[in-house]
C-alpha positions as YAML, in Angstrom:
chain: A
units: angstrom
residues:
- id: 1
  name: MET
  ca: [89.97, 63.46, -75.98]
- id: 2
  name: LYS
  ca: [88.66, 64.93, -79.49]
- id: 3
  name: VAL
  ca: [90.08, 63.74, -82.37]
- id: 4
  name: LYS
  ca: [92.10, 66.25, -84.41]
- id: 5
  name: ASP
  ca: [89.75, 68.37, -86.96]
- id: 6
  name: ASP
  ca: [92.64, 68.25, -89.84]
- id: 7
  name: ASP
  ca: [93.18, 66.63, -92.52]
- id: 8
  name: HIS
  ca: [90.16, 64.27, -92.73]
- id: 9
  name: VAL
  ca: [89.71, 61.96, -95.43]
- id: 10
  name: LYS
  ca: [87.12, 59.42, -95.69]
- id: 11
  name: ILE
  ca: [88.03, 55.96, -94.10]
- id: 12
  name: ASP
  ca: [87.82, 52.87, -96.10]
- id: 13
  name: ALA
  ca: [89.97, 50.21, -93.84]
- id: 14
  name: VAL
  ca: [90.86, 49.36, -90.49]
- id: 15
  name: ILE
  ca: [94.19, 48.08, -89.47]
- id: 16
  name: PHE
  ca: [95.34, 46.49, -86.07]
- id: 17
  name: ASP
  ca: [98.25, 45.73, -84.51]
- id: 18
  name: LEU
  ca: [97.52, 42.73, -82.31]
- id: 19
  name: ASP
  ca: [100.08, 42.49, -79.21]
- id: 20
  name: GLY
  ca: [98.46, 45.02, -77.00]
- id: 21
  name: THR
  ca: [95.78, 46.03, -79.30]
- id: 22
  name: LEU
  ca: [93.50, 43.16, -79.85]
- id: 23
  name: LEU
  ca: [95.19, 40.67, -77.71]
- id: 24
  name: ASP
  ca: [96.33, 41.67, -74.34]
- id: 25
  name: THR
  ca: [99.54, 39.15, -74.81]
- id: 26
  name: GLU
  ca: [101.98, 42.15, -73.39]
- id: 27
  name: ARG
  ca: [101.78, 40.69, -69.72]
- id: 28
  name: LEU
  ca: [102.37, 37.15, -71.19]
- id: 29
  name: SER
  ca: [105.57, 38.41, -72.92]
- id: 30
  name: ASP
  ca: [107.05, 40.19, -69.99]
- id: 31
  name: GLU
  ca: [106.69, 36.75, -68.26]
- id: 32
  name: ALA
  ca: [108.41, 34.79, -71.29]
- id: 33
  name: MET
  ca: [111.46, 36.73, -71.16]
- id: 34
  name: LEU
  ca: [111.75, 36.84, -66.99]
- id: 35
  name: TYR
  ca: [111.40, 32.97, -67.21]
- id: 36
  name: VAL
  ca: [113.78, 33.08, -69.83]
- id: 37
  name: LEU
  ca: [116.24, 34.73, -68.35]
- id: 38
  name: PHE
  ca: [115.91, 34.19, -64.42]
- id: 39
  name: GLY
  ca: [113.83, 31.19, -64.22]
- id: 40
  name: LEU
  ca: [110.92, 33.56, -62.49]
- id: 41
  name: SER
  ca: [107.17, 32.24, -63.00]
- id: 42
  name: LYS
  ca: [103.96, 32.50, -61.04]
- id: 43
  name: GLU
  ca: [104.95, 29.40, -59.03]
- id: 44
  name: ASN
  ca: [107.90, 31.39, -57.86]
- id: 45
  name: THR
  ca: [107.37, 34.75, -57.33]
- id: 46
  name: GLN
  ca: [104.89, 36.58, -54.74]
- id: 47
  name: HIS
  ca: [103.51, 39.29, -57.03]
- id: 48
  name: ALA
  ca: [102.10, 39.65, -60.23]
- id: 49
  name: ASP
  ca: [104.57, 43.35, -60.76]
- id: 50
  name: ASP
  ca: [107.32, 40.72, -60.07]
- id: 51
  name: LEU
  ca: [106.43, 39.60, -63.56]
- id: 52
  name: LEU
  ca: [106.92, 42.82, -65.46]
- id: 53
  name: LEU
  ca: [109.66, 43.84, -67.51]
- id: 54
  name: PRO
  ca: [110.97, 47.58, -65.93]
- id: 55
  name: TRP
  ca: [109.05, 50.02, -67.41]
- id: 56
  name: GLU
  ca: [111.97, 52.02, -69.15]
- id: 57
  name: LEU
  ca: [112.79, 49.15, -70.95]
- id: 58
  name: LYS
  ca: [109.87, 47.44, -72.05]
- id: 59
  name: SER
  ca: [108.70, 51.13, -73.65]
- id: 60
  name: SER
  ca: [111.94, 51.14, -75.56]
- id: 61
  name: ILE
  ca: [111.06, 47.44, -77.51]
- id: 62
  name: LEU
  ca: [107.56, 47.90, -77.88]
- id: 63
  name: GLY
  ca: [106.45, 46.86, -81.53]
- id: 64
  name: LEU
  ca: [110.00, 45.54, -82.38]
- id: 65
  name: ARG
  ca: [110.59, 42.11, -83.92]
- id: 66
  name: GLY
  ca: [112.84, 40.38, -81.98]
- id: 67
  name: SER
  ca: [115.95, 40.33, -83.90]
- id: 68
  name: GLU
  ca: [115.83, 43.99, -83.13]
- id: 69
  name: TRP
  ca: [114.75, 43.96, -79.11]
- id: 70
  name: SER
  ca: [116.38, 40.72, -78.34]
- id: 71
  name: PRO
  ca: [119.95, 42.21, -78.14]
- id: 72
  name: MET
  ca: [118.32, 45.41, -76.85]
- id: 73
  name: VAL
  ca: [117.18, 43.51, -73.70]
- id: 74
  name: LEU
  ca: [120.01, 41.40, -73.09]
- id: 75
  name: GLU
  ca: [122.32, 44.60, -73.06]
- id: 76
  name: TYR
  ca: [119.67, 45.69, -70.38]
- id: 77
  name: PHE
  ca: [119.98, 43.52, -68.29]
- id: 78
  name: LYS
  ca: [123.83, 42.61, -68.41]
- id: 79
  name: GLU
  ca: [124.31, 46.43, -67.03]
- id: 80
  name: TYR
  ca: [121.26, 46.41, -64.47]
- id: 81
  name: GLY
  ca: [119.75, 42.56, -63.83]
- id: 82
  name: TYR
  ca: [116.88, 42.53, -62.21]
- id: 83
  name: ARG
  ca: [115.63, 42.81, -58.68]
- id: 84
  name: GLY
  ca: [119.17, 41.40, -57.25]
- id: 85
  name: LYS
  ca: [119.65, 38.64, -59.82]
- id: 86
  name: SER
  ca: [122.19, 38.63, -62.62]
- id: 87
  name: CYS
  ca: [122.08, 37.78, -66.42]
- id: 88
  name: GLY
  ca: [125.36, 36.69, -67.78]
- id: 89
  name: ASP
  ca: [126.79, 36.14, -71.68]
- id: 90
  name: LEU
  ca: [125.27, 32.61, -71.67]
- id: 91
  name: ILE
  ca: [122.54, 33.37, -73.98]
- id: 92
  name: SER
  ca: [122.81, 34.78, -77.53]
- id: 93
  name: PRO
  ca: [120.14, 37.31, -78.39]
- id: 94
  name: GLU
  ca: [119.09, 34.57, -81.03]
- id: 95
  name: GLN
  ca: [118.72, 32.08, -78.42]
- id: 96
  name: LEU
  ca: [116.86, 34.37, -76.46]
- id: 97
  name: TRP
  ca: [114.10, 35.06, -78.95]
- id: 98
  name: ALA
  ca: [113.56, 31.04, -79.74]
- id: 99
  name: ARG
  ca: [113.71, 30.28, -75.83]
- id: 100
  name: TRP
  ca: [111.34, 33.59, -75.44]
- id: 101
  name: GLU
  ca: [108.83, 32.68, -78.44]
- id: 102
  name: CYS
  ca: [108.41, 28.98, -77.39]
- id: 103
  name: ARG
  ca: [107.57, 29.56, -73.54]
- id: 104
  name: LEU
  ca: [104.95, 32.59, -74.89]
- id: 105
  name: ASN
  ca: [103.44, 30.17, -77.02]
- id: 106
  name: GLU
  ca: [103.11, 28.17, -74.22]
- id: 107
  name: LEU
  ca: [101.29, 31.21, -72.16]
- id: 108
  name: CYS
  ca: [99.52, 32.35, -75.30]
- id: 109
  name: SER
  ca: [96.68, 29.21, -75.08]
- id: 110
  name: ASP
  ca: [94.80, 31.45, -73.31]
- id: 111
  name: VAL
  ca: [95.45, 35.04, -73.94]
- id: 112
  name: THR
  ca: [92.22, 36.99, -73.85]
- id: 113
  name: ALA
  ca: [91.17, 39.85, -75.86]
- id: 114
  name: CYS
  ca: [92.05, 43.57, -74.71]
- id: 115
  name: ALA
  ca: [88.70, 45.29, -73.77]
- id: 116
  name: GLY
  ca: [86.06, 46.16, -76.56]
- id: 117
  name: ALA
  ca: [88.49, 44.34, -79.40]
- id: 118
  name: ARG
  ca: [86.04, 41.89, -79.96]
- id: 119
  name: GLU
  ca: [83.36, 44.02, -80.16]
- id: 120
  name: LEU
  ca: [84.57, 46.76, -82.36]
- id: 121
  name: VAL
  ca: [85.99, 43.83, -85.14]
- id: 122
  name: VAL
  ca: [82.12, 42.54, -85.22]
- id: 123
  name: SER
  ca: [80.79, 46.08, -85.61]
- id: 124
  name: LEU
  ca: [83.22, 46.91, -87.93]
- id: 125
  name: ALA
  ca: [82.41, 43.60, -90.00]
- id: 126
  name: LYS
  ca: [78.61, 44.21, -90.10]
- id: 127
  name: ARG
  ca: [79.57, 47.53, -91.92]
- id: 128
  name: ASN
  ca: [81.44, 45.83, -94.68]
- id: 129
  name: ILE
  ca: [84.25, 47.68, -93.84]
- id: 130
  name: PRO
  ca: [87.91, 45.86, -94.59]
- id: 131
  name: MET
  ca: [90.07, 44.76, -92.08]
- id: 132
  name: ALA
  ca: [93.59, 43.83, -91.78]
- id: 133
  name: ILE
  ca: [96.29, 43.02, -89.00]
- id: 134
  name: ALA
  ca: [99.53, 43.89, -89.25]
- id: 135
  name: THR
  ca: [101.98, 42.59, -86.39]
- id: 136
  name: SER
  ca: [105.56, 42.46, -85.68]
- id: 137
  name: SER
  ca: [104.82, 38.82, -84.34]
- id: 138
  name: GLN
  ca: [105.66, 36.03, -86.64]
- id: 139
  name: ARG
  ca: [103.30, 33.65, -88.66]
- id: 140
  name: HIS
  ca: [102.97, 30.38, -86.35]
- id: 141
  name: ALA
  ca: [102.85, 32.89, -83.28]
- id: 142
  name: VAL
  ca: [99.96, 34.42, -84.87]
- id: 143
  name: GLU
  ca: [98.16, 31.18, -85.49]
- id: 144
  name: ILE
  ca: [98.75, 30.18, -81.74]
- id: 145
  name: LYS
  ca: [97.51, 33.19, -80.30]
- id: 146
  name: ARG
  ca: [94.27, 32.91, -82.32]
- id: 147
  name: LYS
  ca: [93.02, 29.47, -81.40]
- id: 148
  name: ASN
  ca: [90.66, 31.26, -78.82]
- id: 149
  name: HIS
  ca: [89.28, 34.34, -80.61]
- id: 150
  name: SER
  ca: [87.29, 33.22, -84.35]
- id: 151
  name: GLU
  ca: [85.25, 36.19, -83.88]
- id: 152
  name: ILE
  ca: [87.48, 38.54, -84.03]
- id: 153
  name: PHE
  ca: [90.38, 36.63, -86.47]
- id: 154
  name: ASP
  ca: [87.44, 34.93, -88.45]
- id: 155
  name: ARG
  ca: [86.59, 38.63, -89.53]
- id: 156
  name: ILE
  ca: [90.14, 39.34, -90.44]
- id: 157
  name: LYS
  ca: [90.99, 38.33, -93.59]
- id: 158
  name: VAL
  ca: [94.64, 40.06, -94.15]
- id: 159
  name: ILE
  ca: [97.35, 39.36, -91.57]
- id: 160
  name: VAL
  ca: [100.84, 40.63, -92.09]
- id: 161
  name: THR
  ca: [102.99, 39.37, -89.91]
- id: 162
  name: GLY
  ca: [107.12, 40.58, -88.79]
- id: 163
  name: ASP
  ca: [108.39, 37.34, -90.89]
- id: 164
  name: ASP
  ca: [106.03, 37.90, -94.12]
- id: 165
  name: ASP
  ca: [108.91, 37.38, -97.37]
- id: 166
  name: ALA
  ca: [107.92, 40.92, -98.60]
- id: 167
  name: LEU
  ca: [109.19, 42.82, -95.36]
- id: 168
  name: SER
  ca: [112.95, 43.67, -95.00]
- id: 169
  name: ARG
  ca: [112.23, 46.15, -92.23]
- id: 170
  name: GLY
  ca: [110.02, 46.47, -88.92]
- id: 171
  name: LYS
  ca: [108.00, 48.74, -87.22]
- id: 172
  name: PRO
  ca: [108.76, 52.18, -86.79]
- id: 173
  name: SER
  ca: [109.90, 51.79, -90.55]
- id: 174
  name: PRO
  ca: [106.07, 52.40, -92.72]
- id: 175
  name: ASP
  ca: [106.71, 48.98, -94.67]
- id: 176
  name: ILE
  ca: [104.23, 46.83, -93.08]
- id: 177
  name: TYR
  ca: [101.24, 49.14, -92.86]
- id: 178
  name: LEU
  ca: [102.47, 50.05, -96.83]
- id: 179
  name: LEU
  ca: [101.95, 46.30, -96.99]
- id: 180
  name: ALA
  ca: [99.05, 45.89, -95.53]
- id: 181
  name: ALA
  ca: [96.87, 48.79, -97.04]
- id: 182
  name: ASP
  ca: [98.09, 47.02, -100.59]
- id: 183
  name: ARG
  ca: [96.82, 43.72, -99.75]
- id: 184
  name: LEU
  ca: [93.69, 45.56, -98.70]
- id: 185
  name: GLY
  ca: [94.00, 47.28, -101.95]
- id: 186
  name: VAL
  ca: [93.16, 50.83, -99.93]
- id: 187
  name: ARG
  ca: [95.05, 53.42, -100.44]
- id: 188
  name: PRO
  ca: [97.33, 53.94, -97.00]
- id: 189
  name: GLU
  ca: [95.96, 57.68, -96.00]
- id: 190
  name: ARG
  ca: [92.46, 55.57, -96.09]
- id: 191
  name: CYS
  ca: [93.37, 53.64, -93.26]
- id: 192
  name: LEU
  ca: [92.50, 53.97, -89.55]
- id: 193
  name: VAL
  ca: [95.19, 52.19, -87.75]
- id: 194
  name: PHE
  ca: [95.12, 50.99, -84.44]
- id: 195
  name: GLU
  ca: [97.79, 51.05, -82.28]
- id: 196
  name: ASP
  ca: [99.60, 50.81, -78.97]
- id: 197
  name: ALA
  ca: [102.91, 50.70, -78.79]
- id: 198
  name: MET
  ca: [105.18, 54.58, -80.22]
- id: 199
  name: ASN
  ca: [106.66, 52.14, -82.45]
- id: 200
  name: GLY
  ca: [104.00, 51.26, -84.57]
- id: 201
  name: VAL
  ca: [102.17, 54.48, -84.11]
- id: 202
  name: LEU
  ca: [104.80, 55.78, -86.03]
- id: 203
  name: SER
  ca: [105.34, 52.98, -88.94]
- id: 204
  name: ALA
  ca: [101.74, 53.99, -89.48]
- id: 205
  name: SER
  ca: [101.95, 57.70, -89.37]
- id: 206
  name: ASN
  ca: [104.95, 57.22, -91.25]
- id: 207
  name: ALA
  ca: [103.15, 55.04, -93.90]
- id: 208
  name: GLY
  ca: [100.51, 58.06, -94.36]
- id: 209
  name: CYS
  ca: [97.31, 56.32, -92.32]
- id: 210
  name: GLN
  ca: [95.35, 57.61, -90.02]
- id: 211
  name: VAL
  ca: [95.90, 56.35, -86.68]
- id: 212
  name: ILE
  ca: [94.71, 55.90, -83.13]
- id: 213
  name: ALA
  ca: [97.14, 55.60, -80.35]
- id: 214
  name: VAL
  ca: [95.59, 53.20, -77.35]
- id: 215
  name: PRO
  ca: [98.64, 53.02, -75.02]
- id: 216
  name: ASP
  ca: [99.25, 51.03, -72.09]
- id: 217
  name: LEU
  ca: [98.42, 53.02, -69.21]
- id: 218
  name: ARG
  ca: [101.46, 53.13, -67.90]
- id: 219
  name: MET
  ca: [103.05, 55.49, -70.89]
- id: 220
  name: ASP
  ca: [102.99, 58.94, -70.66]
- id: 221
  name: THR
  ca: [100.51, 59.67, -73.91]
- id: 222
  name: HIS
  ca: [101.66, 62.95, -74.18]
- id: 223
  name: ASP
  ca: [104.11, 61.43, -76.49]
- id: 224
  name: PHE
  ca: [101.57, 60.33, -78.59]
- id: 225
  name: HIS
  ca: [99.61, 63.60, -79.52]
- id: 226
  name: ASP
  ca: [101.82, 65.11, -82.47]
- id: 227
  name: ARG
  ca: [101.55, 61.11, -84.47]
- id: 228
  name: ALA
  ca: [98.19, 60.18, -83.28]
- id: 229
  name: LYS
  ca: [94.51, 61.35, -84.45]
- id: 230
  name: LEU
  ca: [93.60, 60.27, -81.55]
- id: 231
  name: VAL
  ca: [94.62, 58.68, -77.94]
- id: 232
  name: LEU
  ca: [92.12, 56.60, -76.32]
- id: 233
  name: SER
  ca: [92.70, 54.45, -73.00]
- id: 234
  name: SER
  ca: [90.61, 51.58, -74.41]
- id: 235
  name: LEU
  ca: [89.39, 50.13, -77.63]
- id: 236
  name: GLU
  ca: [85.37, 50.74, -75.84]
- id: 237
  name: ASP
  ca: [86.07, 54.51, -76.11]
- id: 238
  name: PHE
  ca: [86.29, 54.77, -80.17]
- id: 239
  name: VAL
  ca: [83.65, 56.82, -81.60]
- id: 240
  name: GLY
  ca: [83.42, 55.72, -85.21]
- id: 241
  name: GLU
  ca: [81.39, 59.03, -86.33]
- id: 242
  name: ASP
  ca: [84.55, 60.94, -85.34]
- id: 243
  name: PHE
  ca: [85.79, 59.24, -88.88]
- id: 244
  name: GLY
  ca: [82.65, 58.32, -91.01]
- id: 245
  name: ILE
  ca: [82.13, 55.01, -89.91]
- id: 246
  name: TYR
  ca: [78.69, 54.81, -87.90]
- id: 247
  name: LEU
  ca: [79.15, 51.50, -85.45]
...
């Protein structure tokens, strides 16, 4: 798809979402949640799809912080269950969030990078383009996820996490992208953001950034077109020249 030709502004910095954009953590996130709620794992299921959240739920919580998505998840499963399994009142939103994070941290020790992520970050760094990460994940979770991805993280000096003391609101509020731009020393409208979730796209767009959406392949991309300058199927498809970035 061609980039929108309206409101072109010079790009001075790039900001990435983390989960589902740079690192392929979303399937692991689903697996961790279903393990906490229903005891499901690769050892007791037959198919990979058995460890995926229903898409109507998944699409509604992408990009949210744990304090925001945990009550939504419990409400959903209390009403609908999961493949014949029920979810009672034995766990609170706070317990779900904490146990999910513990399980996800175990799974994320071997998380892989999303297609094209390493190559894009390395290319941007070679051209001295400042970069940041703006993620709803907590700081200690990011430290676990980054362990095997030094080629990415060593080149990104600014990382704003969902538990940053300077943040009071998560995505889709613009706060996290405004803070990332401020710490880069770049005006938001001169920042190019890569996001996989609608809540993240709204956050970056509301902050005044230029946004490229790289949504989950299961998502209807039509919803992204009003807010994103461009919708890609992969970071591998990014053509920097469209934004004055010559890679």
